[in-house]
N, C-alpha and C positions, 0 to 999 in steps of 0.2 A: 486871469483866472485866479482863484481863490484860493489861497495854499491849502485851505483845508481838504479840496478835492483830492483824491487815489486815483490813481491812475484810472481805472475802471469808471469813477463818476465824470472826468475828465473828460474823456473820449466821447463818452454820449452827451455831456454839458456843451461840447464844442459843435457837435452835431443837431442841430435843430430838429428836425425829424425823424431822430430818434434811432437813427439807421448806425450801428455798431458793427462795420461789415466783418467780424472773424467772430470773437468769442459771441456775442449776443445771438448774430444770424446761426451758429452751427446747432447753439441750445433751443433756440427756437423748431428751426427743423425736426429735431430729435424728440421735440414736443409733437409736432405734426405726427411723428413714427411712435405710435401707440405700442406698434409689434417690438420694437427697440426696448420698448419700457415693461413686457411682461413678466419678465422675471421677478421686478422688484415689489414685495410684500411692505406690510405696514412696521415690522417688528425690524427688518432688512431697514429703511427706510429710516427709522429713528437711530441706528445704529450707524451707519454713514452720514446722517446729519453731526452725530457728536464729532465725528473727526472733519467734517466740513468747520466746525466752530470756530478752528485754530487758523481758518482762511483769510487774508485780507478781506477787508468789508465787500467790496465791490465783486471782487473774485468770488466770494461765498456766496452775495445775494443770487448772480445768475445757474451757478452753480445747485443753488436748492434747489429750482427750477425740475432740475434734472430727476434728482435724488428724489422727489415726494412725487411723481407724475404715476397716478394709474392710470392702468387700462380701459381706454375710454369708451370701448362698447359693453362694459361689466357697468363703467358708472351710469350709463344711461338707463339702466335696467334695474337698479338698485333705487328703489322708493324709499327705503326707511335706514338710512344708514345708522349702524353702531355708534356709539361715543367713541374718541381717539383713545390709542392706550392708554395718554391721559388721564383721561375722565372726563374730555373738555367736549362740547357737542361738536356734532363735525361738519363743518362745512363745505365741505372737498365735493367738488363737480362743477360742471357746466353750465353759467349763471347768463340771464341777459333781465335788463327790463323790458317793461312792454308801455313804454308813456312814450313823450313827443318831449322831455327834456332837454335834451339833445339843441331840437330847436329853440325852446323858449321855459324857460323854467316857469313862468307865468304862464296863467290864462291866458288863452290865444287864438284867435280866430285861422281861419284856414285862408293862407295863401298862394299863389304859385309854386310848387315845390316846398310848401310845409305844408303836415297835417293839423288840423283843428287840435285843440289839447287841454286838457285842463291841467292846471300847474301842482306842483309840489313844494310850493314854499307854502310853509305855513302860514296861513290870514291872507297870502297873495297881494301883500306889498313888500317891497324892500326898502330898510331904512335909508337912504340915499342921502348924503350930504349936501348939499347944492349945488355946490360947485361940480360934487361928483355924478348928479343925475344931470348935467348940461353935457358931460362928454357921456355919458351913457346914450343919451341920445343924439351924441354924433358919432358913436361906434355905431347903433344904428342903421344911420342914416348912410353911413358907409363899410356895410358888413360885408358886401361881396367882396371887397378886397380887404379891408382891415379886420377880419376875423383872422388869428392866428390858424384856426384849421383850414382855411384857404389857401395858407404856405404849407399846408401838410404838415407843420410842426405838432409836436405829443401836446395833446387836451390838455394836461393837468388833471390833478385830483381839486376836484370830484368828478369834474365834465367826464375824466372817461367812463366811470363808474356808470354813467347813463348814457352813454352813446347807445347806437342803435345794431350794434355785434356784440357775440359772447365775448366770454373772460373765464378762465377757469383759478379755480382755487383749491391750492396742495396748502395741506396743515401740517403742522408738526409739535414738536414741544416748544422748538426755541424761534419758531419762524411760522407765518402765513405765509406764501406766494402766490402773488396772482400774474399770471401770463395773460395776456390781452390780444386777440385778433386784432384788433385796431391799432395798426402803425407797430405790430409785431411789440408793444409795452409789454416791460416786466416790471412787479411792484414787492419790494417786501416789507411788511412789517416784522418789526421784530418784538417777541413777546419775551424777551430773555433779560427783562429789569435795567436794561443799558438804555442811556440818556439820551437825548438829542446831542449832537456834534454840538458844540461851541463854536461862535461867531456869526457873522455875516454870511450866510451861504445862500445860491440860488438856484434851488432846481425845478427842473420841467415837472418833476412828478412828486415836489418836497421830499420832507424825513418820515417818517413812519414808524412810532412805536407802541405797541399794543399792550392792553391788560387783560384780563378777565375779571368783570362784576360777575358771578353767577354764571348764568348760561349768555351772556352777552362780553362780544368781545370789542372792546373800546377802544378807538385809536386815536393819537392826539398827533396832528400832522404839523410841522411848521418848515421853515426853509424855502417857501418862492420863491420863484422868480414875477416877474409883472406882464408877462410875457403872453399868459393865457388869461380866456375867456369861461364863464359857466356857460353858456351858451353861444347859439348865433344870434341870438336878439342881442347882445353888444352888453349884456352885462360882465361886469368887470370886477377886479380887485387889485390891489397894491400887491409887492412883495413882503408887506405887513403882513399876509395874511394868516391864520390859525384856524385850525378844522380840529374838531371833535366828531370822532364816525362812533355809532352804533349798531351792530349788526348782533342780530338777535333772529336765530332761526323759530321759523312761525309754522310748523311740521315739517315733513319729508321734503316739501318741494318749494317751499317759500323760504327766503331771508327779511327781514323785515330789515330794511338801510334808514337810519337817521344820521343828517351831518349838520351839527350846529357851525356855523360863520362866525368869526370874528374879524374885522379890519378896522379900525379906527379911524384909518385914512381914510375911509372911502363911505361906511355907514355909519351911523349917529348911535346903534346899538346893534347886540349878536342877533342873529335871525336862525330858521330851520328848515331843512330842508327832510320830508320822508318817503320813501317808495318801497314797493317788493322788487326781488330779485325771483325771478322764475328759473326753476330749475330745469333745463332745457334735455329733455328725456326722450330723443329721436333715438332708432335703433342703434344708428353709426354714425351721431354724433361725435364730433371731434374740432376744435380750433381749425380754422383753413388762417389765410394768409390775406391782408389789405393791409397793404402800404403805400400811403396815400402820396409821401415824397416823393418814394419811386414812378410811382404812375406820373406823377406830375412832370418828373424829369424824364421818362419815357414819351409822354405825351412832345414834349418841345421838343426833343430831340429828331420828330416824325414831323414835327412844323416845318422844322429846321430844313430839312431834308427836302418836304415838298417845295420849299422859297427857291423862285429862281436865284441864278448867281450872279 
């Protein structure tokens, strides 16, 4: 295990399903309990974050999600949120894509269990190196078992951003926190001018450092594992993956999302994806729970019970 990993991240990385059974689970379940969080308001949230700033890296990541959770029902009914207390565009709310990128980020026809879809890759071409293209085709042929998603692993970034499940953004001066329904994942984007940790580190979700360029949140993401894919079609990357994401409000109920992908070991040049996030506005919308690793374990246990001794 990489020595730079702190206790929180070490626990996460040793469980590829992303299931941290103590703090992580408690925090996620509290998020689902919007009634627990109704007493928090923006100014209180900001003050609490300043106190949390001194807490260790991983622990602060998780605590931030609780501190900045807003009442879910109220969020669903507001269509034009005011700027944050520090004047930044307000990205908070529950969001979801309406595309088929999780199945294939390029144009694709319908197959059994796969809806037809228009690609999200600009130009619809991926500049694979010849040897990498061979591996991509092998991945596609073996996708039913080779795809890390089929094992219940965290899908990584950017894939988790366009999984067909909602996610919620909580925003503060120093952090942008994201809680995902899929695999109960939590992502923290630091916006406090801190840098990526030094060394060669492999994290399922990478390490995210953001800055504001006008009204756009620009996020630099590094320190990846090579154990995640971009989609179910076998498009992949190495652990040298580097991303630059751009989140820009496009009206009260849409976010323009762009991500530039750099990975010289796999691709001959950078390439970009773009898509919209749509605000979920149902009256009682909230994140539910989908833990593929846990569900797989339960299914396996049921199969073993049915097997004759």
